[in-house]
N, C-alpha and C positions, 0 to 999 in steps of 0.2 A: 322326313326320312326318305320317302320315295324319290324326291328330287335329288337328295344327296347321293343316293345309290346311282341314279341316272347320270349324274355329273361325273362320278368316279369312272363309270363305264365309258364315258365319252372322252376321257382324257387322252387315250391312245390315238383317237382320231384328230383331236384338236392339236396335238403335238406329234405329227408323224415323224417316224425315224427315216433318215435318208437311206434309201435302198436303191441299188441299181438292178434293173431287170433285163436279163439276157434274152435274146431272141433265138428261136430254133434255127437250125441250119437249112431247112427247106423253105425257100422264099417263094411267095406267091404274089406277084405284082398285080395290084388291083387299081392302080392309077396309070393312065396313059401318058406317054411322053417321058423324056429324060428329066425334065424339070419337075419332078414329083417326089413326094416321100414314098419310099418303098416299104410297105407294111408287110409283116409276116407274123404268124402266131407267136406270142410271147412264151418262152420256154416254161416259165414258172408262174404265169398269170393266166389261168384258164379263162377263155372267153374274150381275152384282150389281144390286140395286135400291137406289135412293137415296131419301131422304125427309128431312123436317125437322119439328120441332115447337117451339112456343113455351113458354117458362117465365118466371116472374117473375125479375127480377134479384135481388130479395130475397124469398125465400119467407116466408110467414106474416107479411106486412107490408102496410101501407097504401100503400107505394110502388108506383106503377103501371107502372114501367118493365119492358119485356120484352126478352128476348134469344132468339135462334133457335139450336137445337141440331141439327146435321147427324147423320144416322144412315144406316147401310148394312146391307143384309141379303143374305146368301147363302142362297137358298131351299133348304129341305130337299128331298132327292131321292126320298124314299119316299112312300107314300100318306099323305096328310094326315089330320087337321090336325097341324101341327108345333109343338112347344114351342120357345120362344126359348132360345138358349144365348148369353148375353152374354159377350164376351171383353174383359177389362180387362187387356191385356198390356203392362205397363211404363208409360211416360209420366212425367209428365203430357203427353198429346199426342193424336195422331190415331188413334182406333180404326178409322176408315175405312181408313187406310193399312195398319193391321195386317191387316184383312180382305183387302185387296188382296194383300199378301204371302202370306198363307195360301192364298188361292185359286190363286195362281201356283205355289206350292210343292207343293200337294196334300198338305199335312202332316196334315190332319184325317182320321181314319179313316173309311172308307166307312160303317160302321154308325152313326157319330155323324152324318154328313151325311144319312143316311136319316131319322133320328129328329128332328133339330133344324133350325130356322132359325138360322143363325149370325149374330149381331148385333154390330155395332161402332158406336161413336159418337164424335164429336169433342167432348170435354168442354169446358165453358165456358172461354174463353180461347184456344181454337185457331182458331175460325172467326169471321167477322164476324157481328154487329156488335161483339162484345167480343173481338177478337183482340189479345191482349197481346203486343206486340213492341216492346220498348224497347232492343233490342240495338245500335241505332245511336245511342242517346242518351248512352252512356257506355261505360266500359271494364269489360265483364263478366268479363274474364279477367285482371284486374290482379293482380300479385304472386302468381302461382300456386304459388310455393314460398317463403313468407315465413319467414325464418330467425331474425329478431330483432325487437325492439320497433320499430325504424325501419321494417322491411318491413311489420310489422303495421299501423303507423300509416298507411303509404301505402295499404295495402289498405282500411282503414277510410275514409279520405278518398275514395278512388275509388268504393267501394261506396255511400257516402252520397250522392255526387254523382249516381250512377246512380239510386238510389232516389228522390231528390228530382225528377229529371227525369221518371222514370216516373210518379210520383205526380201531377205536374203534367199529364201527358198524359192520364191515365185517371181522375183524382180518386178518388171513393170506389168506383168500379167495380172498381178493383184489389183491393179488400178482399173481393170477393164471388166469387172464383174458387176458393175453398178446397174441401176434400173434403166438408165438411158440405153445402154447396150442391149439389155434384155428385151426392151421394147422393139429395137431394130430386129432382133432375132425373131420376135413374134411376127413381124411383118414378112420376113423371109418365109417363115413357116406358113403363114396364110397363103402366100403365093404358091408354095410347093404343094399345099393341100388343094390347089385349084378352087379356092373359095372366094367368091366376090366380096364377102364380108366375114368378119370374125364376130361371133356372138360370145359374150363372156360373163362369167360370174367371178368377181374378185372378192375375197374375204380377208379381213385383217391386213397383214403386211402385203398380201396379194393385190390389195386395192391400189397400191401405188403404181405398179406396172399397168394395171387395168386402166386407171385414170390417165396415165401418161399416154397410153395407146390412143385413147379417146381424143386426147388433145392433139397428138401428132398426126394421127391418121383418121380424121373424121369421115372421109369418104368411104373408107373400108371398115368403119366401125358399125356393127350391127346392133343387136339388143344387148345393152350393157347394164349389169347389176353390180353395185358396190355395197357389200354387206359389212358393217362395222369398219368404216374406212379410216385410214390415217388422214391427218389434215393435209391440205394441198400444198404443203411445204415439207422440207426434209431436215428441219432444224431439230436435232434430237434434244437439245437443252430445253427448248420451249415446250416440246411434247412432254418431257418429264415433269415440268412444273405443272402442266395441266393435268397430268395423270395423278400427281400428288393430291390435288384437290378432289378428284373423283374417288380415290382410294380412301381418303380421310372421311369423306361423306358416307361411304358405305360402312366404314369402321364405326363411325358415330351411331349409325342405325343399329349395328350389332350391339354396341355398348348400352343401348336403351333397355336391354334385358336386365340391366342392373336397376333394381327398383320395381321391376314388373315380374319377370320370370324368377328373379332373385330378389325378393322384397327386402331382405336385410342388407342389401348391398348399397354402398355409398356411390351414387352416380357421379358426384362431383370429383371424386379422387380416383376413379377406376382407370381413366386414361393414363394418369401418371404411374399407376401400378404396373401397367404394361411396359412403359418405358423403363421403369426401375428394374423389372424382371429381366428384360433383355440385357440391360447393363450388367446385372449380376451374373448372368450366364456367360457373357463375353469376358468379364473380369476373371471368372473362374475357369475360363477355357472350356466350358461344357458345350462344345459344338454339336454334340449328338442331340441334346435336349433343345438347343437353339434351332436346329434344322427341323425337329419334330414340331416345335411351336409354330414356326413359319409355314410349314406344310399345311397344317390345319387352318392357320389364320388366312392363308392365301385362298383356301377353299371357302372360308367363311365370308370374305368380302366379295367373292365372285358372284354369289347368288344369295338373294335375301333369305330365302327359305333355308338354305344351307347354313347361313349365318345364324338364323334363329335356333336351328338344331345344335350348332356348335358353341353358341355364345355362353351358356352356363358353364360348360367344361373349360373353355378358355379363360373366362373371367375368374373362375375358381382357381385355376393354375396361377394366373397373374397375381392373385392376392395371397394364396397359400404357399405356392412354390412346390407343391407336390405334383410331379408329372405322371404318376402311375396311371390315372385314367386316360391321359393323353396317349401314352404308349400302348395301352390296351386297345384303344379305338384304331390307332394306326395299324396295329397288327391285325385286328379283326377285318379291316377293309383292304389289307394288302398294300398299304401305302408305303411300306418299307421295302417292297420288292422292286428295287431299281435295277435297270440294266446299265452296266458300265458305271462310270463315275459322274455322269450327268453333264460332262463338258462337251459331248459330241456336237459338232456343228457350230460351236460358238464362234470360231474364227471366221467361218463363212458369213455368219450373220454380221459380224463386225466388219468384214471386208466390204459387204454391200452397203452397210450404214455409212462407212467412211468414204466409199466411192460416191455416194449420193450427197453427203453433207461436207461442205468445204471447210467447216470450222475445225480447228485443232486446239482443244482446251489446254490450258496450262495449270500448274499447281495452284497458282493464285486465283485463276478464274473458277476452278473447281471448288475451292474453299468458299468463294463468294456464292456460287450456285448452291452449295450445301446449306448456307445460311438462308437463302431464298426458299429452298425446299422445306426447311424446318419451319418457316413461317406458315406454310400451307399444311404441313403434317409433321409434327414432332416425332411421330412414330415411324412413318414410312419413308421419310426423307433419305435416310441412310441406305435403304434398299434400292432406291432409284438412282443414286449418284453413280454407281459403277457403270450403268448403261450410258449415262451422260458422259462418262469418261472414256467411252469406247475408242475414240479416235486419237487418244494420247499417243504420240510417237508414230502414228500411221503416216505413210507417204501421202503427199498432196493428192487431192481429188482432181483428176484430169478432165472429168466430164460430170461435174456435180449437177444435181437436179435443181432446176429453177422452179419458182413457185408456179403451180399448175393453174392455168386460167384459159378458158376458151369460150367463144360465143358461136363457134362454127359447128360444134359437135351435135349429133342427134341427141334427143332427150333420153336420159338414162334414169334408172331407179336407184336411189340412194337410201339405204336402210340404217338407221341408228337406234341403238338400244338405250332407253332412258336410265337403265341401271347398269350399263356397261362400264366397268372400271378400267378396262384395258384400252379401249378406244372410246373416250367420252363422247356422248351424243353431240356435243358442241363441234366436234370434228366433222360429223356427218352434215351438220348445218353449213359449216364452212365449205365442205366439198360440194354439196348441192349448189351452193351459190357460185362456186368457182367454175363449174362445168355446165351449169344450166340444167341440172338434174332435178327430178321430182323427189322431195324428201318424204320418206315414210318412217314415222317414229313407232317404236315397238316397246311394249312393256315386258318383253320376254326376260327370263332369268339368264344371267351369264353373258357370254361374249357374242359370238356370231350366231345366226339363227336359221338361215335359208336351208331347208331340207334337213335340219339337224335336231329340232326340238319339238316336233309335232305341233308347230304353230300354224294352225289351219288358216288364220287370217293372213299372215305374211306369205305362206306358201301358195295360197290361192291367187294372191296378187302377182307373185313371181311367175306362176304358171300362165296366167292370163297375158302377162307381158311377153313371155317367151313364145307363146303360141299365137297370140293375136296382135301383139304390139300395143295393147291398151295399157295406159298408165292410170293410177288412181288420182283423184283430185289433190291438188296441193294442200298440205295440212292434214292428210289422212293419218290416223293412228290405229294401231293394233294393240289393244290393251289385254 
C-alpha cells in the first residue's frame, strides 16, 4: 500500500504538463559576450533563471527561418564556476516544467546542486513560434482498443484525417521537430552556455536525444547517464512488439494471485476472463468502466507491489463484472480527477515519433502487426496498436533517426530496470552495447529511477559518476 500511494504521488512528475515559463522584464546578463544565453529571473519560477536562444528551423541549410528555444537554469549553490547538467527527463515536452518539479521536490542531491547548474529546455515543438498543437483538429484518441480489421480501418481513417489537418496547419515545419534537429539545438545551447562539455541525464524518451548527442558530439559529451533508455533505433512497430512481451510478463505475475491470495480462483481461466470482460464492456459501449479498469490495470503492471495490492480487486471484477469496488478505489485516491480531456500534447509526441521513424504503416500492415502483438499478449495487443499506427497519413520523415552506434563516445552509465514494462531492460542492454556504455541493472519498482525512488544503490553510483567520473564494474546490479 505504501508503494501504491508513492506511485500515485509521483504520477504528476513522471508525466509533466507542458507549461511555458515567462521571464521577468528586468534582465541581468551574467554571461559575457554576444554569443551567450541571457538569463534573467523567471517570473513564475522562484529561484530559477529563464532565457532563450535562436536556432535555424533547418540546420545546415540555406533556409533562413529561425525558431526560439526556451531554457531554464537552477543555479549551482557551491563556489563557481559551475558545469551544466542538462536534464532530458521524458517527453517530448517541457524541460522547464521538469526543472520546476525537481526544484519543488528537492529531489536533486545537495552535492550535485553544489557542483552543477541544472539546465532544462523546451525542445522545439513545445514553445512558440513552433508550438505543435493539433489536438483540436481531429480525434487523437480514436479506437484506442481496436479489436478487428473494422476497428483498425476506423483508426486509420481518423489518424489520417488528423495528420492531414495538422500538416495543413504547420506545412513543412511539422517535419523539423524530430530528435536529430533537437540534438543540433542542444549543441547550439552548449556553445551559448560557454560550456566545454555537456553533462546529461536522459530518462525514458529523453534518452533518445541524449544518446544521439553522445554519438554526434563525442568531443563535447561530458558525463552522460541514460535511465530507462529507448532502444538504439526509432522503429515504433518493433518497440511495441517488445513492450507487449514485457507487459504480458508483468500481467502474468499479477494473475498469480489467483490461487494464492484468492485460493478459490481458477488460474487457468483467469486470463481469458480479463479478455472477455473487456470485450463485454466495448460491446456494451461502457467506456467509463473500461477506462476505470485500464487505469487500475496500468498501475498494477507498472509495479510488482502495486500489482499485488490491486490483483484481488481486478481479478474479482474480471470474473464477477461488479465494478463497485473499482470505482470506490479510484475515487478514494483521486484517480478520477483529470485535467482536460487527456489528449494534450499527443500530436507533438506523434510529430516527433514520425519525424524520427521513416515508416508509414498501412491498414494491411497494421492488421498484420495486430496479429503479431496478439501472439505476445492477447490482452494488451489492442492497447499498443494505436501508438504503432501513429504515423498513418503523416508527411514523410525528412531527417529520420538512423540506428545509434558509436565507438568514439566517452563511457556513459546506462540504467535498466528488471521490472520496467515501459522500457524493457533488453533496451538498456542494446543501448549500452551500441554506445559503449556501462550497464547497471536495477530491481527498482516502476519505470525510471534516478533521484526518484529513494534507491540509495543507484543514486550513489550516479552521484559518484557525476562528481568523480567513476563508473561501476560491468555487470553491477542494484537489487
